[in-house]
N, C-alpha and C positions, 0 to 999 in steps of 0.2 A: 255292889263294887267295892273292893279291898281298898283301904286306905294307907298312905304312906306314914310311917311310924318313924320318929326322930332317932337314931342310934346314937349320935353325939358327934363331937368335932372329929375330922378326919384325923388330926395329930394324935388323936387316943389310940389310933391303930397303928401298930408299928409298920414300917416298910418292911416287906418279905415277912409279915406275922399275921396274926389274927387276933380278934377279940371275940367274946362269946357273950351272947344274949340268950335270954330265956324265950322260947316259942311256946305255943299251945301244945305243939306235938314235939316236944323235946330242944335240946340246945342248937342253936345256930351260930356257926362260925362266919365272922365277917373277917374276909381276907384282904391285905392291901399288897398290891405289887410294887416293884421297885419303880415302876413308872407311875405309882399314885393309882392305878386303876383299882376299883373296888369291886367285891363279888361276895356273894352268900351263898353257903352250903350248909345242909343239915350238918350237924358236927359228929357225923356217923359215916365211917368206911362201908361201903357195901358190902366188904369181904368179911370182917369178923367184929365190924362196930368199933373199930380204933377211934379215937378223938382225932378228927382232921385238922383242928385247931393247933394241936401240937406237932403237927407235921413240917416238913421243910417245904416253904413256898419256892418255886422257880418258874420264870417265865408266868404262863397262865395256868398253871397247874400245882399241886400240892401232893407230897408224897406223905402216905400214911406212916406214922412212927412205929406201927406194929409189924406189917410185913411187906413194907414198901410198895404197896400199890400206889400208882398214881392217877389221880383224880383230876380232871380238867375243870375249871371253874365255867365255862360258858354253858358247859350240857350237863356238869354231874357225871359223865360217863367215866370209867375206868379205861385206862389205855391199854390197848394189846401188849401182852396176849391176856390179861385179865378182863375179866367180863362183870359187868355189874354198874349201878346207877345210885347216886344219892341225890335227893331232891336239891334244887337251886332255887332262890328268892331273886325277885327282882331288886336291884339296889341304885339309887341314884345319889350324887353329890351336888349340894348346890350351897354355894357361898362357904366352901369348906366344912360344910354339915354333910353328914351322911344320914340317909334315909334308906328304910327297907319296907317292901311290901310283903305283907304276910298272907 
């Protein structure tokens, strides 16, 4: 069973921004929405590998900085008309501390 790994305090992730951590399979972007929801995606757009952590966070999505693909946080799916998917990771916040399950 996968264990929960501490990422750090919620306040270290900017609202409408991201923080990057290293995973076994590459970088993982931890995103924080304007309502303090936290999501984690592989830091790689399914289109051409752009760094999603450098994209624009809006609602429950991020727009890739390279070619404006919109990726949903809940499922990692590109929004139509684009097609593709990036990996998602379970995240939880306890006592203002963020944890990720790898």
